[in-house]
N, C-alpha and C positions, 0 to 999 in steps of 0.2 A: 556683287555683294553675299547671295546667303551664304560664303561661306562663313563670313567674319557672322554669319548668328548661326556661325555651329552644323551649316548641314557639307559633307567630305564635295569637296568639287577635281574635276577633268577635264584635263585637256588632252583630247589622240589626234596627232597629227599620221596621215596616213598620204599615203604618194609615191609613183614612181623615182627612184634616186634622181638626184640632180634636180629635185620640182622644187625645190627651197623650204621644205620643210624646214632644217636647222636652222635657218633664213628665219622665219615667222619662228618661231622659238622662243630663242637667241635675243635677234638683230646684230647691232653692231651700238656702242657706249656714245662715241662723237659720229654725224651728231644726232641726237638726242630724239629727235624725228624718228632715226629705225632702228630707235631699242621694240623688242621684241614683243611677244607675250608674253614672258615667262620675266625678267623688269620688271615689265609696267604693273604685270598684281603683284608682283610681293611692294612694288614701292604702296599700289593701292591699300592693300591687306596690313601694312605697319604702317601704314599712317589711320587705317580704322583703327588697330590696334593702340595705337597711342593718344586715341583722340578719346576711346573708351572711358568712362567712369564706372565706378562699383562691379571691376570684368575684368577676369582672368584667362589667361587665350594659351593656350599652347598649339604653337603653327608647327605640322611634320612635312617635310615636300621629299619630295623621289623624282626622279627624272630616268625613263630604262628606257635601252633602243632592244625592238625586235630587231633579230634584222638577220633572214637566213635560217629562222626557229633558234637562233641566237641572243641570249636576251642578260644586256650590259644597264649597269648599275650606271649611271654619266656620274652624279655625284661619289663615286664611290674613292677609297684613293688606289683604284688600279681600276681604271675605264678598259681597258685590254681582258680585264677576267672576270671571263662568263661564270654567269648565276645558272643556279641548280635551277 
């Protein structure tokens, strides 16, 4: 809820390979009960923005993967490209 009040929000998933981090973050679309944290958070944020009166919002999101000291932007055009 603090995100809609102007505070930055971060979700950090850490764990062993194959432990379910990606599934927890992304989930699957159908059935909707298995949606992940990201789609659920986006739904909540955009519902709150839509209902707000006399306010302007700027929504920015990033989805980064850090693996073996390589950083990738999973929302970028090329998800295989490493970031500096």
